[in-house]
Each structure stands twice: as structure tokens, then as C-alpha cells.
N, C-alpha and C positions, 0 to 999 in steps of 0.2 A: 225596831231594834237597829241601832247603829253598828256598823261593822268597824273593826279596828282600822285605824288609819295606816297608810303605807309606812309612816315613821315607826309605828309599833312593830311592824313586821321585820324591820331591820334592828331597831333599838333593843328589843327584848332578847333575841338570840345573840346579839353583839355583847350585851352585858353578861349573859350566861357564858359565852366563850371567854370573856375577860376573867370571870370568876374561876372557870376551870383552869385556865392558864396560870393564874395567880396561885391557886391551890396546888397545882402540880409542881410549881416552882418551890413553894414552901415545903411540900412533902418530900421532894427530891433532896432539898438541902438538909432536912431533918434526917433522912435516911443516910446521906453521906456522913453527916456528923456522928450518927450512931455507929456506923461501920468504922470510922476513924477511932472512936472511943474504944470499941471492942478490940481493934488492932493494937492500940496502945496498951490495953490491959494484958493482952497475950504476950507482948514483948517484955513485960516486967517480970 
């Protein structure tokens, strides 16, 4: 059985971190947009 190469040990966690960061950014933007929408509705 061959062991994963050194590149895999960096590549796979790196891609996971990029995905987490991208998801966090999109989620934070969606949450800010929702809060702004609710604030506008309360002002009316």
C-alpha cells in the first residue's frame, strides 16, 4: 500500500481551509444582509 505523498498532506487541508473561509465569508454576508433587511422593515 502506498502512503499519501507530501503534497497531499498540504493540498487537502489547504483546500478544506479555503472552503471554510469561502463559506464563512458568504455566510457572514448573508447574515449582514438579513439583519439590514430586518432593520429596514422595523424603520417603516
